[in-house]
N, C-alpha and C positions, 0 to 999 in steps of 0.2 A: 504494500500500500504506500501512500504518500509518506515522505520522510517526516513530515510534521503531523501526520495522522489527521489531516484535515479533509480527506476525501470522503465522499458520501458513503462509500462502503465501510470505511473505518467507523464513521458515526453510527451506521446501522448495526454493525457488529457490536459496538459498545452498548447501545441503547436498546436494541430489540432482540438481537440474536444470541445474546449471552445467557448461558445457564447459570443461575445464581448459586448452584450447588458446586459445580466444578470450575466456574468462572471461565469456561471455554465456550466455543461456538456450539450451539445446540445440535444434537444428533438425535434423529427420530423423536422430535418433540411431542410430548403427550400433554394433554390439556386436563387440568383438574377442574372441579366444579366451581372453584373460586376464580377461574379464568387465568391462573398462572400456569406457565409452561416450563417443563424441564426435560432433560434428556431421559429417555426410558431407563438406561442403565444407571444413571444417577439416582433416579427415583427408587429403583429396586434396592440400591445400596442404602439409600436414606431410610427406607422402610425397615430394612434389616437391622440397621443400627438403632432404630427407635422401637425395638421390640414388636415389629410388625404393625405398628400404628401408622396409617397413611396420613400424617399431618403435613400440611403445606409448609415447606421451608421458608416461605416468604411471609405469609399472613397467619400461619399457625392454625388455619381452619382445618378441622378434622374431616377427612374424606372417607369414602368407603372403597374397598378393593373390589372391583367387579369380578364376577364369576369368570374364571379363566386366568386371573392374575392381572398385574398392572399393564401388561401388553395389550389388554382389551380396553384400556382407557382410550377415549377418542383422540385422534391425532389433531394437532394444530395445523390444519390444512394450509392456512395462509402462510405460516412460517415455513412449512415444508416446501411450498412453491417458491417462496423467496429464497430459501437456502439452495434449491435446485438451480434457480436462475443465477445466483451468485457463483455457484460451482462452475456452471457453464462459462460464465464470464471470466473466471480465474483460469479455467482450462485454456480458453482462447488466448489470454495473455501469456500463459506459459508456453503455448505452442508458438506464438509470435517471437517470444524471447529465445526459444530453442532454435527456431529457424534463423534468427539473427546470429546466434552464437555458432551455428554450423557453417556460416559463410566463412570463406577462407581469405587470408591475407594475400594480396597480389604479389607481394615481395617474397614471402616465405612459405606460402601454401599451407599455413597453419590456421586453426580456427581463430576467429576474432573474439577474444575473451575479455578484452579491456577497452576502455574508451579514454582518450586524452582530452580533457576538458579545455585545455589551452589551445590545442590544434584543431579541436572539433572533429576528430576522426576516430573510427573504431580501429583497434590495432590488435596484433597477436602478442603472445608472451615474448617472442624474440624481439619484436619492435620495442618493447619496454626496456630491453637491455641495450639496444643499439641506437635507435632514433629518438625514443621518447623516455629517456631515463628520468625518473621522478626526483632523484636526489639532487639534480643540478639546479632546481628551483624554476626551471623553464617549463616543466611539464607537470600536470596534475592528473593522476590516473584513478579511475573508478571501474568497478566491475561493469561489464556490458549490460547485464540484466538490470542493474541499478540505474544505469544511464537510460535504458529503454523505458523503465517505469517513470523516470523523471520527465522524459520527453512526452510520454503519454499524458502525464498529469498536466504538463505545461500546455499541450495541445488542447486538452479539455478546458483549461482555464481560458485560453485564447478563444476557443469556440464559444464559451459562455459569454465572454466579454464582447465578442463580435455580435452575438445574438442580442445582447443588451443594447449595443450601439444601434443595431438595425431597428430594434423596437422603439428606441428614442427617436430615431430619424423618421420612422413611420408616424409616431405621435406628432412630431413637429409638422410633418407633411399634412396630416389631417387638419391641424390647426390652421396652417397656411391656406389649404384648400377651402376650409370653412370661411376664413376671412375674405378670400378672393370671391367666393360665392356671394357673401354679403355685400361686398363692394359692387359686384356686377348687378345684383338685384336692386341695390340702391340707385345705381346709375340708370338701370332700365326704367325703374319707377319714375325717376326724374325726367328722363327722355319722354316717357309715355305721357306724363302730365303736360309737358311742354307741347307735345304733338296735339294733345286734346285741346289745349288752349288755342293753338293756331287754327285748328279745324273749326272751333266755335266762333272765330273772328270773321 
């Protein structure tokens, strides 16, 4: 995720998709009658450590174990769908990162595993020792996957900024068109009155 954890996904993970028992991302989220959700495995361990009493870890409301065990609790379908969407998105990111790292250096025919932030180019390990040595102060190197995620975050921020600018321009254009329409209507009314006066003479 973003280095400062300001991405939408980071916020969703922290606020919505976190199991308050294990403090990790929810897996197979089950819904209690109090509407709190937890990982199925975490709930099973929780109930075992509480002498078989299905008490909600968040609000302490006592629930009942359905016939067939906790796995028969209703799933939180909304969270399951959200988790699946996020997994697909992360898989796509990983595939793109892998494809980038599998590209080869034209000079050394080795995988591009690093990125020089000073020269703005992806490089291989041999390049870091020959052309882009970090120790001389002229080059700053980061992992290619980290660079890819930074670029992705930046592009998303630029896209958001561009969309906001477009929206502002559209709003300004609407105001201008409205004012021009009012001016034209006013001029037309004035012309029409003058025409009527001439006809009446």
